[in-house]
Short mmCIF file of the C-alpha atoms (twelve columns), coordinates in Angstrom:
data_MODEL
# 
_entry.id   MODEL 
# 
loop_
_atom_site.group_PDB 
_atom_site.id 
_atom_site.type_symbol 
_atom_site.label_atom_id 
_atom_site.label_alt_id 
_atom_site.label_comp_id 
_atom_site.label_asym_id 
_atom_site.label_seq_id 
_atom_site.Cartn_x 
_atom_site.Cartn_y 
_atom_site.Cartn_z 
_atom_site.pdbx_PDB_model_num 
ATOM 1   C CA . MET A 1   131.922 60.215 26.066 1 
ATOM 2   C CA . VAL A 2   134.951 58.148 24.959 1 
ATOM 3   C CA . ALA A 3   135.916 54.666 26.111 1 
ATOM 4   C CA . ALA A 4   138.614 52.167 25.393 1 
ATOM 5   C CA . SER A 5   139.799 48.808 26.646 1 
ATOM 6   C CA . ILE A 6   142.854 46.692 26.294 1 
ATOM 7   C CA . ALA A 7   142.663 42.915 26.187 1 
ATOM 8   C CA . GLY A 8   145.539 41.107 27.814 1 
ATOM 9   C CA . SER A 9   145.252 38.027 25.612 1 
ATOM 10  C CA . ALA A 10  148.341 38.698 23.512 1 
ATOM 11  C CA . PRO A 11  151.574 36.885 24.348 1 
ATOM 12  C CA . ARG A 12  153.771 38.923 26.672 1 
ATOM 13  C CA . PRO A 13  157.056 40.216 25.263 1 
ATOM 14  C CA . PRO A 14  160.211 38.458 26.484 1 
ATOM 15  C CA . GLY A 15  161.483 40.010 29.705 1 
ATOM 16  C CA . SER A 16  158.158 41.611 30.584 1 
ATOM 17  C CA . VAL A 17  157.362 42.007 34.250 1 
ATOM 18  C CA . VAL A 18  153.908 41.309 35.651 1 
ATOM 19  C CA . PRO A 19  153.086 42.537 39.159 1 
ATOM 20  C CA . THR A 20  152.017 39.695 41.453 1 
ATOM 21  C CA . GLY A 21  148.251 39.432 41.584 1 
ATOM 22  C CA . GLY A 22  147.814 42.209 39.032 1 
ATOM 23  C CA . GLU A 23  146.337 42.267 35.580 1 
ATOM 24  C CA . VAL A 24  148.091 43.129 32.341 1 
ATOM 25  C CA . MET A 25  146.610 45.350 29.648 1 
ATOM 26  C CA . ASP A 26  148.140 45.646 26.249 1 
ATOM 27  C CA . LEU A 27  147.297 47.835 23.299 1 
ATOM 28  C CA . ARG A 28  144.446 45.560 22.271 1 
ATOM 29  C CA . GLY A 29  142.594 45.674 25.564 1 
ATOM 30  C CA . LEU A 30  142.139 44.064 28.947 1 
ATOM 31  C CA . ARG A 31  140.637 40.624 29.615 1 
ATOM 32  C CA . ASP A 32  137.683 40.170 27.220 1 
ATOM 33  C CA . ALA A 33  137.324 43.876 26.410 1 
ATOM 34  C CA . GLU A 34  139.007 45.216 23.314 1 
ATOM 35  C CA . PHE A 35  139.293 48.729 21.973 1 
ATOM 36  C CA . GLY A 36  136.478 49.334 19.520 1 
ATOM 37  C CA . ASP A 37  133.993 47.125 21.402 1 
ATOM 38  C CA . SER A 38  130.590 48.688 21.904 1 
ATOM 39  C CA . GLU A 39  129.068 49.393 25.292 1 
ATOM 40  C CA . ALA A 40  126.295 46.886 24.449 1 
ATOM 41  C CA . GLU A 41  128.843 44.168 23.575 1 
ATOM 42  C CA . LEU A 42  130.672 44.656 26.864 1 
ATOM 43  C CA . THR A 43  127.377 44.644 28.794 1 
ATOM 44  C CA . ASP A 44  126.217 41.437 27.034 1 
ATOM 45  C CA . ARG A 45  129.515 39.731 27.937 1 
ATOM 46  C CA . GLY A 46  129.096 40.758 31.584 1 
ATOM 47  C CA . MET A 47  132.186 42.959 31.384 1 
ATOM 48  C CA . LEU A 48  130.543 46.310 32.163 1 
ATOM 49  C CA . ARG A 49  129.408 47.108 35.696 1 
ATOM 50  C CA . THR A 50  127.149 49.972 36.675 1 
ATOM 51  C CA . ASP A 51  126.365 48.714 40.184 1 
ATOM 52  C CA . VAL A 52  129.516 50.042 41.872 1 
ATOM 53  C CA . ASP A 53  130.045 53.380 43.581 1 
ATOM 54  C CA . ALA A 54  132.083 55.017 40.836 1 
ATOM 55  C CA . CYS A 55  131.931 57.967 38.429 1 
ATOM 56  C CA . GLY A 56  130.473 55.809 35.677 1 
ATOM 57  C CA . PRO A 57  130.604 52.242 34.469 1 
ATOM 58  C CA . THR A 58  133.625 50.104 35.311 1 
ATOM 59  C CA . LEU A 59  134.912 46.848 33.887 1 
ATOM 60  C CA . ALA A 60  134.103 43.778 35.960 1 
ATOM 61  C CA . GLY A 61  137.043 42.118 37.670 1 
ATOM 62  C CA . PRO A 62  139.799 42.978 40.079 1 
ATOM 63  C CA . GLY A 63  141.006 46.549 40.299 1 
ATOM 64  C CA . GLU A 64  139.207 49.625 39.078 1 
ATOM 65  C CA . VAL A 65  139.110 50.070 35.325 1 
ATOM 66  C CA . SER A 66  137.123 52.987 33.923 1 
ATOM 67  C CA . PRO A 67  136.197 52.658 30.259 1 
ATOM 68  C CA . ILE A 68  135.810 55.763 28.139 1 
ATOM 69  C CA . PHE A 69  133.426 55.501 25.204 1 
ATOM 70  C CA . VAL A 70  133.050 57.692 22.137 1 
ATOM 71  C CA . ASP A 71  130.111 57.120 19.814 1 
ATOM 72  C CA . ASP A 72  129.363 53.930 21.810 1 
ATOM 73  C CA . ARG A 73  132.845 52.485 21.153 1 
ATOM 74  C CA . LEU A 74  135.524 51.797 23.748 1 
ATOM 75  C CA . VAL A 75  138.421 54.129 22.982 1 
ATOM 76  C CA . LEU A 76  140.340 54.375 26.272 1 
ATOM 77  C CA . LEU A 77  140.832 52.576 29.581 1 
ATOM 78  C CA . TRP A 78  141.777 54.466 32.723 1 
ATOM 79  C CA . VAL A 79  143.260 51.896 35.158 1 
ATOM 80  C CA . ASP A 80  144.388 51.707 38.770 1 
ATOM 81  C CA . ASP A 81  147.574 50.316 40.313 1 
ATOM 82  C CA . GLU A 82  146.433 46.676 40.021 1 
ATOM 83  C CA . VAL A 83  146.848 46.848 36.232 1 
ATOM 84  C CA . SER A 84  150.165 47.104 34.393 1 
ATOM 85  C CA . THR A 85  151.463 47.164 30.844 1 
ATOM 86  C CA . PRO A 86  153.257 44.032 29.575 1 
ATOM 87  C CA . GLU A 87  156.511 45.823 30.468 1 
ATOM 88  C CA . GLY A 88  155.414 46.118 34.115 1 
ATOM 89  C CA . ILE A 89  154.612 49.847 34.095 1 
ATOM 90  C CA . THR A 90  151.876 50.727 36.583 1 
ATOM 91  C CA . VAL A 91  150.909 53.432 39.075 1 
ATOM 92  C CA . GLY A 92  153.968 54.048 41.256 1 
ATOM 93  C CA . THR A 93  156.549 53.075 38.626 1 
ATOM 94  C CA . PRO A 94  159.480 55.535 38.405 1 
ATOM 95  C CA . ILE A 95  159.301 57.532 35.161 1 
ATOM 96  C CA . GLU A 96  162.873 56.478 34.318 1 
ATOM 97  C CA . GLN A 97  161.473 52.959 33.840 1 
ATOM 98  C CA . VAL A 98  158.856 54.351 31.408 1 
ATOM 99  C CA . TRP A 99  161.625 55.977 29.349 1 
ATOM 100 C CA . ALA A 100 163.644 52.721 29.414 1 
ATOM 101 C CA . SER A 101 160.644 50.611 28.357 1 
ATOM 102 C CA . TYR A 102 159.410 53.017 25.666 1 
ATOM 103 C CA . PRO A 103 162.435 54.875 24.196 1 
ATOM 104 C CA . SER A 104 160.325 56.783 21.660 1 
ATOM 105 C CA . VAL A 105 157.953 58.169 24.295 1 
ATOM 106 C CA . THR A 106 156.679 61.716 23.733 1 
ATOM 107 C CA . GLU A 107 156.785 64.124 26.659 1 
ATOM 108 C CA . LEU A 108 153.594 66.132 27.251 1 
ATOM 109 C CA . ARG A 109 153.545 69.169 29.541 1 
ATOM 110 C CA . ALA A 110 150.448 70.117 31.509 1 
ATOM 111 C CA . PRO A 111 149.408 73.758 31.169 1 
ATOM 112 C CA . ARG A 112 151.091 76.040 33.731 1 
ATOM 113 C CA . GLY A 113 148.940 77.043 36.665 1 
ATOM 114 C CA . THR A 114 146.799 73.895 36.524 1 
ATOM 115 C CA . TYR A 115 146.648 70.986 38.909 1 
ATOM 116 C CA . ARG A 116 147.108 68.467 36.112 1 
ATOM 117 C CA . PHE A 117 149.946 65.966 35.774 1 
ATOM 118 C CA . ASP A 118 152.502 65.982 32.975 1 
ATOM 119 C CA . GLY A 119 152.311 63.016 30.608 1 
ATOM 120 C CA . LEU A 120 154.382 60.531 28.691 1 
ATOM 121 C CA . LEU A 121 152.741 59.175 25.538 1 
ATOM 122 C CA . ALA A 122 154.073 55.828 24.300 1 
ATOM 123 C CA . ARG A 123 152.540 55.354 20.848 1 
ATOM 124 C CA . THR A 124 152.535 52.283 18.605 1 
ATOM 125 C CA . GLY A 125 150.553 52.776 15.409 1 
ATOM 126 C CA . ASP A 126 147.050 53.983 16.246 1 
ATOM 127 C CA . ARG A 127 147.301 52.876 19.923 1 
ATOM 128 C CA . ALA A 128 149.132 54.338 22.911 1 
ATOM 129 C CA . TYR A 129 149.748 54.304 26.618 1 
ATOM 130 C CA . LEU A 130 149.434 57.639 28.394 1 
ATOM 131 C CA . PHE A 131 151.330 57.763 31.673 1 
ATOM 132 C CA . LEU A 132 150.420 60.769 33.818 1 
ATOM 133 C CA . HIS A 133 153.198 61.553 36.284 1 
ATOM 134 C CA . ASP A 134 154.343 63.941 38.995 1 
ATOM 135 C CA . GLY A 135 157.933 64.203 37.719 1 
ATOM 136 C CA . ARG A 136 159.024 61.154 39.706 1 
ATOM 137 C CA . THR A 137 156.469 58.347 39.392 1 
ATOM 138 C CA . VAL A 138 153.497 57.311 37.291 1 
ATOM 139 C CA . ARG A 139 150.302 58.530 38.968 1 
ATOM 140 C CA . ASN A 140 147.697 57.368 36.406 1 
ATOM 141 C CA . THR A 141 147.752 55.040 33.414 1 
ATOM 142 C CA . VAL A 142 145.466 55.296 30.389 1 
ATOM 143 C CA . ALA A 143 145.584 53.133 27.268 1 
ATOM 144 C CA . GLY A 144 143.725 52.989 23.992 1 
ATOM 145 C CA . TYR A 145 143.543 54.822 20.700 1 
ATOM 146 C CA . ALA A 146 146.446 57.263 20.458 1 
ATOM 147 C CA . ASP A 147 144.414 60.207 19.143 1 
ATOM 148 C CA . TRP A 148 141.927 59.887 22.010 1 
ATOM 149 C CA . ALA A 149 144.716 59.537 24.593 1 
ATOM 150 C CA . ARG A 150 146.324 62.739 23.330 1 
ATOM 151 C CA . ARG A 151 142.954 64.498 23.290 1 
ATOM 152 C CA . LEU A 152 142.266 63.335 26.847 1 
ATOM 153 C CA . PHE A 153 145.580 64.877 27.907 1 
ATOM 154 C CA . GLU A 154 145.083 68.151 26.044 1 
ATOM 155 C CA . GLU A 155 141.497 68.658 27.237 1 
ATOM 156 C CA . GLY A 156 142.136 67.494 30.793 1 
ATOM 157 C CA . TYR A 157 139.367 64.900 30.727 1 
ATOM 158 C CA . GLY A 158 139.175 62.183 33.394 1 
ATOM 159 C CA . PRO A 159 136.837 59.306 34.143 1 
ATOM 160 C CA . CYS A 160 134.773 61.436 36.557 1 
# 
């Protein structure tokens, strides 16, 4: 399985919007979980929860954050609408705002005849945000290593 986290400890870019009461993930991780951390490291820090009614482990804290691990390393985070990017992109954000915030975004089309969402991949170096959308608004947000985000999209993998 693959997992990734984004730590929100980096300074926010000027003009970034943070939803009230929400958390911010960047391309390093979320809170005290960073991409590349091991499952054991996150467990030792009290960041990984297995006691909740979910598909697998979640990160401790507000909102639902599903880590995806590959070879025991966090590679992706699948987050809910209480978590945004530093630019304020979250579940429910119009896709026009994604394009405005990430001008070099790559459009990904779900295979025809499937019930999967199309995607927008905003890549910076070896990291990326993957915004799954219904043509109007962001429906799911994933962040982490770019190659794993693209693979998640192409293979149709989810946290459950």
